[in-house]
C-alpha positions in Angstrom: -2.3 105.5 80.2 -0.3 108.5 79.2 2.4 108.5 76.5 5.2 108.8 79.2 4.0 105.6 80.9 4.0 103.7 77.6 7.6 104.8 77.0 8.6 103.5 80.4 6.6 100.2 79.9 7.3 99.0 76.3 5.0 96.0 76.6 2.2 97.9 78.3 2.1 95.3 81.1 0.8 97.7 83.7 -2.7 96.5 82.7 -3.5 93.3 84.6 -5.5 92.0 81.6 -2.6 92.4 79.2 -0.1 90.9 81.7 -2.4 87.9 82.1 -2.8 87.6 78.4 1.0 87.6 77.8 1.5 85.1 80.7 -1.2 82.8 79.2 0.3 83.0 75.7 3.7 82.1 77.1 2.3 79.2 79.0 0.4 78.0 75.9 3.6 77.6 73.9 4.9 74.5 75.7 1.4 73.0 75.7 1.2 73.3 71.9 4.8 72.1 71.5 4.1 68.9 73.6 0.9 68.4 71.7 2.8 68.5 68.4 5.4 66.1 69.7 2.5 63.8 70.9 1.0 64.0 67.4 4.3 63.1 65.7 5.2 60.3 68.1 1.8 58.6 68.2 0.6 59.3 64.7 -2.9 60.2 65.9 -4.8 63.3 67.1 -5.8 61.5 70.3 -2.1 61.2 71.2 -1.7 64.9 70.5 -4.8 65.7 72.7 -3.6 63.5 75.5 0.0 65.0 75.5 -1.4 68.6 75.3 -3.8 67.9 78.3 -1.0 66.4 80.3 1.2 69.4 79.6 -1.6 71.8 80.4 -2.1 70.1 83.7 1.6 70.2 84.5 1.7 73.9 83.6 -1.4 74.6 85.8 -0.1 72.7 88.8 3.6 73.7 88.7 3.4 77.0 86.9 4.5 79.1 89.9 7.4 76.7 90.6 8.5 76.8 87.0 8.5 80.6 86.9 10.5 80.8 90.1 13.0 78.2 88.9 13.4 80.1 85.6 13.9 83.3 87.5 16.6 81.8 89.7 18.3 80.4 86.6 18.2 83.7 84.8 19.5 85.6 87.9 22.4 83.1 88.3 23.3 83.3 84.6 23.2 87.1 84.8 25.5 87.1 87.9 27.9 84.7 86.2 28.1 86.7 83.0 28.4 90.2 84.5 30.5 89.5 87.5 33.7 90.6 85.8 32.3 93.9 84.8 30.4 94.6 88.0 33.3 93.8 90.3 33.5 91.1 92.9 30.6 88.7 93.2 29.7 88.4 96.8 28.7 84.9 98.1 29.0 83.3 101.5 28.2 79.7 102.3 26.8 79.3 98.8 24.3 82.1 99.2 24.5 85.0 96.9 24.6 88.5 98.4 23.4 91.4 96.3 25.2 94.6 97.2 24.5 98.2 96.2 26.6 101.1 97.0 24.8 104.4 96.5 27.8 106.6 97.4 26.7 107.2 101.0 25.7 103.8 102.3 26.1 100.2 101.3 22.9 98.2 101.0 22.3 94.5 101.1 19.3 92.7 99.5 17.0 90.9 101.9 16.9 87.6 100.0 20.4 86.4 100.8 20.3 87.9 104.3 17.1 86.1 105.2 18.7 82.8 104.2 22.0 83.5 106.0 20.4 84.8 109.2 17.7 82.0 109.3 14.9 84.6 109.1 13.1 83.2 106.0 9.7 82.9 107.8 9.7 86.4 109.2 6.8 88.5 107.6 8.0 91.5 105.7 6.7 94.0 108.3 8.5 92.2 111.1 11.7 92.2 109.1 11.3 95.9 108.5 10.7 96.5 112.2 13.8 94.5 113.1 15.8 97.0 110.9 13.7 100.1 111.5 14.9 103.2 109.6 17.7 101.2 108.0 15.9 99.8 105.0 14.8 101.0 101.6 12.6 99.6 98.8 14.3 99.0 95.4 12.5 102.0 93.9 13.7 104.4 96.6 17.3 103.5 95.7 16.7 103.9 92.0 17.0 100.2 91.3 14.8 98.0 89.1 12.9 95.1 90.5 11.3 94.6 93.9 12.6 93.8 97.3 13.9 95.3 100.5 17.5 96.6 100.9 19.1 96.8 104.3 21.9 99.1 105.4 25.0 96.9 105.7 26.2 98.7 108.8 22.9 98.1 110.6 23.0 94.4 109.6 26.6 94.3 111.0 25.4 95.8 114.3 22.3 93.6 114.4 24.4 90.4 114.1 26.7 91.7 116.9 23.8 92.2 119.3 21.5 89.3 118.3 20.9 86.4 120.6 22.8 83.9 118.4 25.8 86.3 117.9 28.4 83.7 118.9 27.2 81.0 116.5 30.1 80.3 114.0 28.0 81.0 110.9 26.9 84.4 112.2 30.4 85.3 113.3 31.7 84.4 109.8 28.9 86.5 108.2 29.6 89.5 110.5 33.4 89.4 109.7 32.6 88.9 106.0 30.4 92.0 105.9 33.0 94.0 107.8 36.1 92.8 105.8 34.6 92.5 102.3 31.9 95.1 102.1 32.1 97.8 104.8 35.9 98.4 104.9 36.4 98.6 101.1 33.5 101.0 100.9 35.1 103.2 103.6 38.4 103.2 101.7 36.7 104.2 98.5 35.0 107.1 100.2 38.2 108.2 101.8 40.0 108.7 98.5 
């Protein structure tokens, strides 16, 4: 690994072994904590061993769910704490919409759109084909993280031409995208 890559990756997590070692050590902390509580509450080492094994089983079985839940919690806390500085927080029907304006186009993150359009089960390639030439990966837009970003104007057109276009939730979503996202972006560019 070159020196430039290390500067870009301060924990050197591009190595799968080091990433696994870090993840394992983070998952070991609650196991040791529960084992210590088991030792203190039962007064014996058998209680500590039983509590640690129980916690290890819980982490092994529900580790992915715990990571996703913590990620959602961190994302919602970040949205709540930064919404005043980042401008208006977009949310419709309780679903958060991430919006990015690169100066030429307005992009919407796929996560919220999948939930709002009822397309959660679409494979990524089918979703890309549905919005051909109107999507970008996060890295292409200069954003951190992963995910697909869709052109808001293309989503607006898609909702207007889709088979369920007259469903009230889709009509509300289409008018929301037009009124709250596309029109303000056009006014900003017109100045």
